[in-house]
ROLUM-604061 format. One line per field, with one value per residue (C-alpha): residue in three letters; x, y, z; residue number from 1. Coordinates in Angstrom, 2 decimals. Layout:
N
r = [ALA_...]
x = [X_...]
y = [Y_...]
z = [Z_...]
k = [NUM_...]
REM end
This chain:
147
r = [MET_ASN_VAL_GLU_LEU_LYS_ASN_VAL_LYS_ILE_HIS_PRO_ASP_MET_SER_GLU_GLU_THR_ASN_CYS_PHE_SER_ALA_THR_ILE_TYR_PHE_ASP_GLY_LYS_LYS_ILE_GLY_GLU_VAL_ARG_ASN_ASN_GLY_ARG_GLY_GLY_CYS_ASN_ASP_TYR_HIS_TRP_SER_ASP_PRO_VAL_ALA_GLY_LYS_ALA_LEU_THR_ALA_TRP_ALA_GLU_THR_GLN_PRO_HIS_GLU_PHE_ALA_PHE_ASP_HIS_LEU_ASP_GLN_VAL_ILE_ASP_PRO_LEU_LEU_GLU_GLN_GLN_GLU_THR_ILE_LYS_TRP_LEU_LYS_ARG_ASN_THR_LYS_SER_LYS_THR_LEU_PHE_ARG_LEU_PRO_GLY_ASP_ARG_LYS_ALA_GLU_TRP_ARG_ILE_VAL_LYS_ALA_PRO_PHE_ASP_ALA_LYS_VAL_ARG_VAL_PHE_ILE_LEU_ASN_LYS_TYR_PRO_THR_VAL_GLU_CYS_ILE_ALA_ASN_GLU_ASP_LEU_ASN_LYS_ALA_ALA_ALA_PHE_CYS]
x = [-0.16_1.27_-0.11_1.17_0.10_0.34_-0.98_0.44_0.12_1.26_0.11_2.76_1.57_-2.19_-1.12_-1.55_-2.02_-2.06_-0.13_-2.90_-2.63_-4.05_-3.17_-4.63_-4.47_-3.60_-3.94_-2.06_-1.71_-5.29_-6.65_-9.11_-9.47_-8.56_-7.38_-7.00_-6.62_-7.51_-4.00_-6.37_-5.52_-7.85_-7.88_-7.61_-10.64_-11.15_-13.35_-13.52_-13.46_-13.62_-15.67_-14.49_-10.83_-11.34_-12.80_-9.69_-6.82_-8.70_-8.48_-4.92_-3.79_-5.34_-2.79_0.41_2.38_0.43_1.96_-1.60_-4.60_-6.67_-6.67_-4.46_-5.22_-3.52_-0.74_-0.15_-0.68_1.53_4.93_4.01_3.31_6.34_8.14_6.91_7.96_11.33_11.75_10.59_13.65_16.02_15.43_15.48_18.71_20.54_19.79_22.97_25.26_25.68_24.64_26.24_26.67_29.08_28.50_27.54_25.39_23.12_19.81_18.90_22.02_23.94_26.93_27.24_30.23_29.13_28.90_26.51_26.67_28.35_31.08_34.06_32.20_30.83_35.23_36.00_33.40_34.57_38.09_38.32_35.65_35.85_32.71_30.00_26.81_24.55_24.75_21.76_21.92_21.94_18.59_16.27_14.46_17.40_18.00_14.89_15.33_18.15_15.66]
y = [0.01_3.17_6.45_9.95_13.60_15.86_19.69_20.24_23.59_24.29_27.86_28.58_31.84_30.40_26.85_27.44_24.08_21.41_22.24_24.15_22.63_20.90_18.34_15.42_12.16_9.69_5.64_3.42_5.66_7.05_10.37_9.24_12.54_15.52_16.10_19.80_20.70_24.44_24.59_25.32_21.73_18.07_15.73_16.39_16.29_14.26_14.78_11.80_11.62_7.72_6.78_2.73_3.47_5.83_3.34_1.04_3.41_3.95_0.76_-0.40_2.39_0.42_-2.13_-0.17_0.43_3.81_5.30_6.51_4.24_6.73_8.48_5.68_7.30_11.41_9.12_8.27_11.29_13.43_12.08_12.28_16.15_16.17_14.51_17.05_20.17_18.13_17.52_21.17_22.94_20.42_21.92_25.26_24.63_22.38_24.93_27.27_24.92_21.35_20.18_16.57_14.31_12.48_9.50_10.44_13.88_15.47_14.47_17.11_19.00_19.01_20.82_23.16_23.66_26.89_26.28_24.40_20.81_19.68_16.55_18.87_19.62_16.10_15.11_17.31_15.89_12.83_13.10_15.34_13.28_9.28_8.28_10.76_9.02_11.41_14.19_15.89_17.30_13.67_12.21_14.11_11.32_9.80_13.39_13.96_10.16_11.92_14.85]
z = [-0.50_-1.36_0.59_-1.02_-0.28_-3.64_-3.32_0.11_1.16_5.18_6.28_10.11_10.10_10.73_12.94_16.71_18.78_15.19_11.77_9.77_6.31_3.12_1.04_-1.66_-0.60_-3.08_-2.34_-4.37_-6.88_-6.87_-5.86_-3.44_-1.24_0.76_4.49_6.35_9.10_10.71_12.86_16.32_17.66_17.15_14.46_10.65_8.62_6.04_2.51_0.54_-3.61_-3.39_-0.27_-0.46_-1.12_2.00_4.41_3.03_3.72_7.38_7.51_5.76_8.71_11.81_11.00_10.87_13.48_15.89_18.62_20.15_20.14_18.22_15.15_13.54_9.81_11.31_12.60_9.11_7.16_10.15_8.94_5.41_5.50_7.95_4.96_2.24_4.19_4.75_0.87_0.55_2.98_1.49_-2.12_-0.88_0.37_-1.82_-4.98_-4.37_-1.81_-1.25_2.30_3.67_6.71_8.98_11.14_14.43_12.76_14.93_13.41_10.92_11.18_7.65_6.76_4.13_1.15_-0.05_-3.63_-5.86_-6.08_-9.42_-9.89_-8.50_-4.79_-4.85_-5.19_-2.95_0.24_-0.70_-0.65_2.76_4.16_2.83_5.55_4.23_5.29_2.32_0.33_0.20_-3.26_-4.42_-3.03_-1.31_-0.36_1.26_2.59_4.95_6.25_8.20_9.15]
k = [1_2_3_4_5_6_7_8_9_10_11_12_13_14_15_16_17_18_19_20_21_22_23_24_25_26_27_28_29_30_31_32_33_34_35_36_37_38_39_40_41_42_43_44_45_46_47_48_49_50_51_52_53_54_55_56_57_58_59_60_61_62_63_64_65_66_67_68_69_70_71_72_73_74_75_76_77_78_79_80_81_82_83_84_85_86_87_88_89_90_91_92_93_94_95_96_97_98_99_100_101_102_103_104_105_106_107_108_109_110_111_112_113_114_115_116_117_118_119_120_121_122_123_124_125_126_127_128_129_130_131_132_133_134_135_136_137_138_139_140_141_142_143_144_145_146_147]
REM end
């Protein structure tokens, strides 16, 4: 099962207790509805364009590992939302500089080369630090896992 969020819009200026956002939910590659939260605390609101698929997604979410005994679908959606925000941050920061990590670096900590990523920068980093754990510019999804 593959759950994906697209058309994510986060409104940090409107977020109070929870993230204020809206997004389109895709389940196994098919658009099945929308999710949103007004940012004032409480659960996410789901609006299904395909109620049968929405029910299947909700049932699947019940079987996933979760931290709390309630809002299982929210516990699937919220990390996806965080991942989208992290990838957005990484895209913005890798446009003009190169971000990389070494083993032992703290979570979400990046070392920076103030130059756009290219083959020369890659060679420079790997020669200076042979144990590079990740170069964010090479794979944003892999880099997001370190945040």
